[in-house]
MARMI-11163 format. One line per field, with one value per atom (N, C-alpha, C, O): residue in three letters; z, y, x; residue number from 1. Coordinates in steps of 0.001 Angstrom, whole numbers, plus 524288, in hexadecimal, padded with zeros to 5 digits. Example, Ala and Ser with C-alpha at 12.3 -4.5 7.8 and 13.67 -1.06 7.14 Angstrom:
r = c(ALA,ALA,ALA,ALA,SER,SER,SER,SER)
Z = c(81E78,81E78,81E78,82111,81BA8,81BE4,81EBE,81F67)
Y = c(7E9C6,7EE6C,7F31C,7F309,7F736,7FBDC,8001E,80472)
X = c(83386,8300C,83390,8379C,83232,83566,83264,83461)
k = c(1,1,1,1,2,2,2,2)
# end
This chain:
r = c(UNK,UNK,UNK,UNK,UNK,UNK,UNK,UNK,UNK,UNK,UNK,UNK,UNK,UNK,UNK,UNK,UNK,UNK,UNK,UNK,UNK,UNK,UNK,UNK,UNK,UNK,UNK,UNK,UNK,UNK,UNK,UNK,UNK,UNK,UNK,UNK,UNK,UNK,UNK,UNK,UNK,UNK,UNK,UNK,UNK,UNK,UNK,UNK,UNK,UNK,UNK,UNK,UNK,UNK,UNK,UNK,UNK,UNK,UNK,UNK,UNK,UNK,UNK,UNK,UNK,UNK,UNK,UNK,UNK,UNK,UNK,UNK,UNK,UNK,UNK,UNK,UNK,UNK,UNK,UNK,UNK,UNK,UNK,UNK,UNK,UNK,UNK,UNK,UNK,UNK,UNK,UNK,UNK,UNK,UNK,UNK,UNK,UNK,UNK,UNK,UNK,UNK,UNK,UNK,UNK,UNK,UNK,UNK,UNK,UNK,UNK,UNK,UNK,UNK,UNK,UNK,UNK,UNK,UNK,UNK,UNK,UNK,UNK,UNK,UNK,UNK,UNK,UNK,UNK,UNK,UNK,UNK,UNK,UNK,UNK,UNK,UNK,UNK,UNK,UNK,UNK,UNK,UNK,UNK,UNK,UNK,UNK,UNK,UNK,UNK,UNK,UNK,UNK,UNK,UNK,UNK,UNK,UNK,UNK,UNK,UNK,UNK,UNK,UNK,UNK,UNK,UNK,UNK,UNK,UNK,UNK,UNK,UNK,UNK,UNK,UNK,UNK,UNK,UNK,UNK,UNK,UNK,UNK,UNK,UNK,UNK,UNK,UNK,UNK,UNK,UNK,UNK,UNK,UNK,UNK,UNK,UNK,UNK,UNK,UNK,UNK,UNK,UNK,UNK,UNK,UNK,UNK,UNK,UNK,UNK,UNK,UNK,UNK,UNK,UNK,UNK,UNK,UNK,UNK,UNK,UNK,UNK,UNK,UNK,UNK,UNK,UNK,UNK,UNK,UNK,UNK,UNK,UNK,UNK,UNK,UNK,UNK,UNK,UNK,UNK,UNK,UNK,UNK,UNK,UNK,UNK,UNK,UNK,UNK,UNK,UNK,UNK,UNK,UNK,UNK,UNK,UNK,UNK,UNK,UNK,UNK,UNK,UNK,UNK,UNK,UNK,UNK,UNK,UNK,UNK,UNK,UNK,UNK,UNK,UNK,UNK,UNK,UNK,UNK,UNK,UNK,UNK,UNK,UNK,UNK,UNK,UNK,UNK,UNK,UNK,UNK,UNK,UNK,UNK,UNK,UNK,UNK,UNK,UNK,UNK,UNK,UNK,UNK,UNK,UNK,UNK,UNK,UNK,UNK,UNK,UNK,UNK,UNK,UNK,UNK,UNK,UNK,UNK,UNK,UNK,UNK,UNK,UNK,UNK,UNK,UNK,UNK,UNK,UNK,UNK,UNK,UNK,UNK,UNK,UNK,UNK,UNK,UNK,UNK,UNK,UNK,UNK,UNK,UNK,UNK,UNK,UNK,UNK,UNK,UNK,UNK,UNK,UNK,UNK,UNK,UNK,UNK,UNK,UNK,UNK,UNK,UNK,UNK,UNK,UNK,UNK,UNK,UNK,UNK,UNK,UNK,UNK,UNK,UNK,UNK,UNK,UNK,UNK,UNK,UNK,UNK,UNK,UNK,UNK,UNK,UNK,UNK,UNK,UNK,UNK,UNK,UNK,UNK,UNK,UNK,UNK,UNK,UNK,UNK,UNK,UNK,UNK,UNK,UNK)
Z = c(1403D,14216,142C9,13F6D,1472E,1484D,14631,142DD,14821,14644,1485D,1465D,14C54,14EA2,14CA0,14F22,14816,14573,14819,1476C,14B10,14D7A,15351,1552A,1563D,15BDE,15D72,16208,159AE,15ABF,15B1B,15D48,1590A,15909,15E47,15FEE,160EA,165E4,16510,161A8,1682A,16804,16D6F,1715E,16D9A,17286,17346,17012,17779,178B6,17D13,180F0,17C69,1807A,18147,17D94,18616,1876B,18BCD,18F48,18B9A,18FE5,1921F,18F79,196EC,1995D,19D54,1A0C9,19CC3,1A000,1A5CA,1A72F,1A90F,1AEAE,1B094,1B4CC,1AD79,1AEBD,1AF8B,1B2E2,1AC76,1ACFB,1ADDF,1ACE6,1AFBB,1B082,1B41E,1B31C,1B859,1BC09,1B954,1BA2E,1B612,1B318,1AFC6,1AF92,1AD36,1A9C2,1ACD0,1AAEE,1B178,1B4AC,1B666,1B73B,1B6EC,1B8D2,1B47F,1B594,1AFB5,1AB5D,1A916,1A85E,1A7F8,1A56B,19FC2,19EB6,19C1A,19696,19464,19167,195ED,193AB,19741,19A27,1970A,19A32,198EB,19C39,19427,1926C,19406,192C4,196BC,1979B,19B54,19EEB,19A3B,19D9B,19F10,19BA9,1A40C,1A5DF,1A93C,1ACC8,1A80E,1AAD5,1AC4E,1A8E7,1B13E,1B2C6,1B28B,1B486,1B024,1AF98,1B401,1B6DF,1B483,1B8C6,1B8C4,1BCE9,1B41C,1B3BE,1B4B2,1B468,1B5D6,1B6DD,1B218,1B293,1AD7F,1A8CB,1A8E8,1ABCB,1A5C1,1A5C1,1A029,19C99,19F7D,19A76,19A94,19E42,19684,1961C,190DE,18CD3,190FE,18C39,18C7E,1906F,1883D,187FB,1824B,17EC6,18171,17C36,17BF2,17F90,177A1,176FB,1713B,16DCC,17042,16AFC,16A80,1665E,16E90,16EC0,16E1F,1718D,169C9,168EC,168BB,16AA6,1668A,166AE,16C44,16D48,16FD8,17553,177B8,17A9F,1767C,17874,17656,1793C,17151,16EDF,17193,172D1,1727D,17521,17A9B,17C46,17D67,182B3,182A1,185B3,17F2C,17ECC,17D92,1800D,179D4,1786F,17CF5,17DC1,17FE1,18443,188C0,18BF6,18900,18D3F,18BFF,18F59,18726,185A7,18638,184B7,18868,188CB,18CCF,18D25,18FD4,1940A,1924D,19568,18D62,18B6D,18654,182C2,18615,18144,17F4E,18218,17A7E,17816,175D5,17260,177C3,175ED,171B0,16E5D,171CB,16E35,16DFB,1720F,169B9,164EE,160AF,15FFC,15DDF,15962,15493,150E9,1549F,15005,14F68,1531D,14AC9,1496A,14A53,14AC0,14AA0,14AC8,15004,15028,15455,15977,15A80,15BEE,159CA,15AC3,156F1,15872,15219,14E3A,14FC6,14F4F,15199,15336,157E7,1581C,15B93,1600E,15E29,15FCC,15AB0,1589E,155B6,15677,1526D,14F5B,152F0,15224,156DC,15A60,15DAD,15EA8,15F6E,16254,15EE9,160B1,15A0A,15679,1558E,15585,154D0,15416,158DA,15854,15D78,1623C,162B1,16444,16152,16183,15DCE,15F3C,15911,15541,15756,156DC,159A0,15BDB,1601C,16057,16371,16798,16558,1673B,1614D,15ED3,15C56,15CC5,159C6,15746,15B4D,15A3A,15FE0,16407,16734,16AE4,165B1,16870,16DBE,1712E,16E63,1736E,17378,17781,16F1C,16EED,16B1B,16738,16C3E,168B3,1643F,164E9,15FC6,15B59,15CA9,15F1D,15B09,15C16,1571F,1571D)
Y = c(4A6D5,4A46C,49E9D,49C1A,49C75,496ED,493B9,49583,48F03,48B7A,48CE0,48AF8,49026,49199,496F4,49AE9,49718,49BF4,49EF7,4A3B6,49C63,49EFC,49E18,499C7,4A240,4A18D,4A12A,4A1C9,4A025,49FA1,499F7,498D8,49676,490F4,48E83,48EC1,48C2C,4899F,48441,4814A,48310,47E06,47B9C,47E58,4767E,473B3,47213,46F41,473DA,472BD,46EB2,46F24,46ABB,466D7,46658,46573,466ED,466AB,462BD,46230,4600B,45CB0,45F14,45F60,460C2,463AB,46030,45DEB,45FD3,45C75,45DDD,46257,459FD,45AE8,45EDD,46119,45FB7,4638E,46908,46BF8,46A5F,46F7C,46EE6,47281,46A51,4692B,46CF2,46E64,46E97,47239,47753,47980,47938,47DFF,47D59,480D5,478F2,47802,477C6,47992,47596,47543,47AA3,47B6D,47E4B,48382,4876F,48BAF,4861F,489D7,489AF,48584,48E51,48ECA,4906F,494EF,48CBF,48DF8,49041,49405,48DEA,48F77,48DA0,489D7,49052,48ECD,4894B,486AC,4878C,48268,47DEF,4796C,47F14,47B14,476BB,4776B,47242,46DB0,46C56,46C10,46B7E,46A2B,46546,464F9,4616C,45C69,45ADD,45A6B,45A0D,45809,4521A,44FA9,44FD7,44A27,447C2,44A84,442A3,43FEC,440DD,44112,4416E,4423F,447EA,44934,44B4F,450D0,45449,45911,451F3,4551B,45770,455A1,45B72,45E38,45E91,46044,45CEF,45D48,46246,46339,46575,46A5E,46A80,4692A,46C21,46CA1,471C4,472F9,474C9,479A4,47B31,47909,47EE1,480E4,48678,4898B,487C0,48D04,48E82,48B25,49382,49583,4978F,49982,49725,4996B,49553,494B8,49289,48E51,49018,48D3F,4949E,49637,496B7,49575,49885,498ED,49382,492AA,48FDE,48A87,48823,485A6,488E0,486CB,488E1,485E2,48DF7,49045,48E06,48CE8,48D5D,48B4C,485A9,48441,48273,47CF6,47CAA,479AB,47FB0,47F9A,48172,47F72,4853A,4874F,48376,48410,47F8E,47BC0,47718,473CA,476DC,472B9,46D4A,46C55,469BF,4643E,46342,45EE3,4672A,46645,46680,46572,467DD,4681E,4651A,465B5,461E1,45F02,46102,460C9,462F7,464C9,46014,45D6B,45F0F,45AA6,45C48,4591F,4611C,46320,46909,46B4C,46BAB,46A11,4686B,46AE5,46452,462DC,46627,46674,4689D,46B97,47090,47277,4728B,4776D,47767,47B8B,472C5,47271,4738C,474DA,47311,47440,4710B,47331,46BDE,46883,469B4,469B0,46AB7,46C16,47118,47183,474DD,479D9,4790E,47B6C,475D7,474AF,47240,473E1,46E52,46BBE,46F96,46F9D,472CF,4769C,47A52,47B4F,47C5C,48019,47D7E,47FE1,4789F,475D7,474F6,4759C,4737F,4729F,477AD,477A4,47BFE,4810C,48266,48440,4817B,48295,47F14,480DB,47A1C,4767A,47837,4782A,479C1,47B93,48057,480B3,483FA,488A5,48729,4894C,48382,481CA,47F07,47FC6,47BD5,4791D,47D07,47C74,480EF,484ED,487F1,489A6,4888E,48B57,487BB,4896B,482B3,47EEA,47D5F,47B99,47E10,47CEB,477BA,47633,4750C,4700F,46C73,46E30,4675F,46382,46298,46346,46112,45FC5,45AEC,45748,45AE7,45676,4537C,44F95)
X = c(A9908,A9444,A953B,A9794,A9367,A941A,A8F9E,A8CA5,A8F26,A8B17,A85BA,A81CA,A857E,A8083,A7EF6,A800B,A7C6C,A7B2D,A76D9,A767C,A7396,A6F2D,A6F35,A7041,A6E0A,A6D9F,A67E8,A6699,A6483,A5EEC,A5D2C,A5908,A6035,A5EC8,A6029,A64AC,A5C5F,A5D99,A6012,A5E6C,A63FA,A66A3,A6673,A66DA,A65D6,A6631,A6BD5,A6E0C,A6E19,A7388,A73A7,A70D3,A76FB,A77D8,A7DB4,A80A4,A7F57,A84DC,A85B5,A826F,A8A15,A8BB3,A90A7,A94A8,A905A,A9494,A9752,A94DC,A9C6A,A9FAC,A9F2F,A9E20,A9FF8,A9F9E,AA3A7,AA316,AA7B4,AABC0,AA977,AAB49,AA579,AA2F3,A9D10,A9A09,A9B86,A9600,A933A,A8EC1,A95D1,A9362,A9202,A8DCE,A958C,A9485,A8FA5,A8C57,A8F35,A8AB9,A85A2,A8196,A85CD,A811B,A7F33,A7A88,A82CF,A817A,A8056,A7E5E,A8183,A80EB,A7B71,A7926,A7966,A7448,A753E,A7696,A748B,A752B,A7023,A7032,A6BD9,A66D7,A6273,A6314,A5E01,A5976,A5797,A5549,A5893,A56BB,A5A57,A593F,A5E8E,A628B,A60E4,A5DC4,A632E,A62D8,A686E,A6BD1,A696F,A6EAF,A6E45,A6B09,A719E,A718A,A770F,A7A6E,A7806,A7D1F,A7CF4,A7950,A80E0,A811F,A8452,A8706,A83FB,A86B5,A8C97,A8F06,A8EE5,A948C,A9628,A9AC8,A9259,A9380,A9306,A930C,A9297,A91DC,A8C64,A8900,A8B90,A8698,A848C,A874C,A7FB4,A7CFA,A79C0,A76CD,A7A57,A7777,A74A8,A76E4,A6FBC,A6CA3,A69A5,A672B,A69E6,A66F7,A6624,A689C,A62B7,A61A2,A63A1,A62DB,A6633,A6851,A6885,A687A,A68BE,A69A4,A6F44,A70C6,A7246,A7786,A7BCD,A7F1E,A7BBA,A7F74,A8527,A8884,A8667,A8BF0,A8E05,A928D,A8AC5,A8C5D,A8D35,A90F2,A89B5,A8A3E,A8F44,A9230,A9044,A9501,A99E2,A9D6F,A9A17,A9EA0,A9F4D,AA3AC,A9AF0,A9B4A,A9D3F,AA0AC,A9B1C,A9CBC,AA290,AA564,AA45E,AA9EA,AAD51,AB19E,AAB66,AAE5B,AAF01,AB289,AABAC,AABF5,AAF72,AB06E,AB14E,AB4EA,AB29B,AAE24,AB5B0,AB42A,AAFDD,AADE3,AAE62,AAAA2,AA4F0,AA16B,AA400,A9E9C,A9E22,AA14C,A9A27,A98EE,A93AE,A8FC4,A93A0,A8EC8,A8BEA,A8DF0,A8744,A8420,A8047,A7ED6,A7EA6,A7AB6,A7B50,A7C7D,A7AA3,A77FA,A7BC4,A7FD4,A7A86,A7DBF,A7C79,A7F92,A77E3,A764C,A7985,A7BEA,A7983,A7C21,A8202,A846A,A8456,A8A00,A8C90,A9130,A89B5,A8BF8,A90DB,A94E9,A9081,A9503,A996C,A9DFD,A981F,A9C1F,A9EE4,AA3A8,A9BE6,A9E38,AA1DC,AA60A,AA05D,AA3B6,AA8CE,AAD06,AA870,AAD2E,AB0A8,AB568,AAE59,AB165,AB459,AB8FC,AB1B0,AB436,AB86F,ABC7F,AB794,ABB9F,AC06A,AC4D6,ABF8C,AC404,AC706,ACBD5,AC447,AC6E0,ACA2E,ACE97,AC80E,ACAFE,ACFC5,AD3F3,ACF2B,AD390,AD7E5,ADC7C,AD670,ADA4F,ADD2E,AE1F4,ADA54,ADCD5,AE0C0,AE50D,ADF3B,AE2C2,AE787,AEBE3,AE6B5,AEB0F,AEECD,AF38E,AECB5,AEFF8,AF32A,AF787,AF0F7,AF3AD,AF73F,AF9D5,AF754,AFA9A,AF861,AFB3C,AF33F,AF0D3,AEDE2,AEBC3,AEDBB,AEADE,AED93,AEFD0,AED5A,AEF7E,AEBAB,AE6F4,AEDA6,AEA44,AE711,AE907,AE237,ADEC0,ADDDE,ADB0E)
k = c(1,1,1,1,2,2,2,2,3,3,3,3,4,4,4,4,5,5,5,5,6,6,6,6,7,7,7,7,8,8,8,8,9,9,9,9,10,10,10,10,11,11,11,11,12,12,12,12,13,13,13,13,14,14,14,14,15,15,15,15,16,16,16,16,17,17,17,17,18,18,18,18,19,19,19,19,20,20,20,20,21,21,21,21,22,22,22,22,23,23,23,23,24,24,24,24,25,25,25,25,26,26,26,26,27,27,27,27,28,28,28,28,29,29,29,29,30,30,30,30,31,31,31,31,32,32,32,32,33,33,33,33,34,34,34,34,35,35,35,35,36,36,36,36,37,37,37,37,38,38,38,38,39,39,39,39,40,40,40,40,41,41,41,41,42,42,42,42,43,43,43,43,44,44,44,44,45,45,45,45,46,46,46,46,47,47,47,47,48,48,48,48,49,49,49,49,50,50,50,50,51,51,51,51,52,52,52,52,53,53,53,53,54,54,54,54,55,55,55,55,56,56,56,56,57,57,57,57,58,58,58,58,59,59,59,59,60,60,60,60,61,61,61,61,62,62,62,62,63,63,63,63,64,64,64,64,65,65,65,65,66,66,66,66,67,67,67,67,68,68,68,68,69,69,69,69,70,70,70,70,71,71,71,71,72,72,72,72,73,73,73,73,74,74,74,74,75,75,75,75,76,76,76,76,77,77,77,77,78,78,78,78,79,79,79,79,80,80,80,80,81,81,81,81,82,82,82,82,83,83,83,83,84,84,84,84,85,85,85,85,86,86,86,86,87,87,87,87,88,88,88,88,89,89,89,89,90,90,90,90,91,91,91,91,92,92,92,92,93,93,93,93,94,94,94,94,95,95,95,95,96,96,96,96,97,97,97,97,98,98,98,98,99,99,99,99,100,100,100,100,101,101,101,101)
# end
């Protein structure tokens, strides 16, 4: 079990998506409540409410450096992102696919 023990609690998610995949973000429907704003630099700000935080976490991690999670700080979202990135880095280092940081 992860840090998100309940899928009943709504969370407000805010993401800043790099211009590299900005078009994708503009076309994606995460939730009926979403707000999507393209910025002058081509990046895309997305805000929505969801109860499916594990899915959001997986998606954010899958996008690598192109997505910055701005919210929610509650319930350890940022900590969970850091923990999973570190685990992945260690796996890559063990396999000789990444330099030590």
